C-alpha positions in Angstrom: 22.8 -1.5 14.4 19.7 0.5 13.5 17.2 -1.2 11.3 16.8 0.1 8.0 14.2 2.2 6.6 11.6 0.1 4.1 9.9 1.3 0.8 7.0 -0.6 -0.6 5.3 -0.3 -3.7 1.8 -2.1 -3.7 0.2 -2.2 -7.3 -3.4 -2.8 -7.8 -5.2 -3.2 -11.0 -9.0 -3.0 -10.5 -11.5 -5.3 -12.7 -13.5 -3.3 -15.4 -16.1 -1.2 -13.7 -14.7 -1.8 -10.2 -12.1 1.1 -10.3 -13.8 3.4 -7.8 -14.7 0.7 -5.4 -11.0 -0.5 -5.3 -10.1 2.7 -4.7 -12.4 3.5 -1.9 -11.4 0.4 -0.2 -8.0 1.4 -0.3 -8.5 4.8 0.7 -10.2 3.2 4.2 -6.9 2.0 5.0 -5.0 5.2 4.5 -6.2 7.2 8.1 -5.5 4.2 10.1 -1.9 3.3 8.5 -0.9 6.6 8.7 -1.3 6.6 12.4 0.7 3.5 12.9 3.7 4.0 14.7 6.1 2.9 12.4 4.8 4.6 9.3 6.6 7.3 7.6 4.1 8.0 4.7 1.5 6.3 2.9 0.5 7.7 -0.1 -2.1 6.2 -2.8 -1.7 7.2 -6.7 -3.7 6.6 -9.8 -2.6 6.4 -12.9 -3.5 9.6 -14.6 -4.9 7.7 -18.0 -6.2 4.6 -16.3 -8.1 4.8 -13.4 -8.0 1.1 -12.8 -4.2 1.2 -12.1 -3.2 2.4 -8.4 -0.1 2.3 -6.6 0.5 2.7 -2.6 3.8 4.4 -2.3 4.5 3.6 1.7 7.7 4.0 3.5 8.4 2.4 6.9 10.7 2.9 9.8 11.6 -0.5 9.9 10.6 -3.7 8.4 9.3 -5.0 11.7 6.9 -2.1 11.8 5.8 -3.1 8.3 5.2 -6.6 9.5 3.1 -5.3 12.4 1.3 -3.2 9.8 0.4 -6.3 7.9 -1.5 -7.8 10.8 -3.7 -4.8 11.3 -7.5 -5.8 10.6 -8.1 -3.0 8.0 -5.3 -4.4 5.8 -6.6 -8.3 6.4 -10.3 -6.7 5.2 -8.5 -4.9 2.2 -6.7 -8.3 1.1 -10.2 -10.4 1.4 -12.0 -7.8 -1.0 -9.0 -7.8 -3.6 -10.3 -10.7 -5.4 -13.6 -9.6 -5.9 -12.0 -6.0 -6.8 -9.0 -6.8 -8.7 -8.4 -8.4 -12.0 -4.9 -9.5 -11.1 -2.8 -10.5 -8.0 -1.6 -7.4 -5.7 1.9 -6.7 -6.6 4.1 -5.9 -3.5 7.8 -5.2 -3.6 10.1 -3.7 -0.9 13.0 -1.2 -1.6 15.7 0.2 0.2 17.0 3.6 -0.9 20.7 3.7 -2.0 20.9 7.4 -2.6 21.3 9.6 0.4 18.6 11.6 1.1 18.2 15.2 0.3 
């Protein structure tokens, strides 16, 4: 049986005054992540009325591909910076699609 696709929501909340630095730190991961073999999409969103709240919406071919991604050096660097840039821990949740895609 083929592995199921996995969707990830990663939520970030910047410390006051660190909004742009956090956004740029995450943006530095976008291009290399999109180039990874198992990445379907990797999109950064910012809350319209609160620039300190950001969400990565990611889709991966499989959980194994996601696990490979989590070991990439640029992602480890982002996690290391999170303590100085974020006011709370990064919230990462995994999702599976239950409706049929259109």
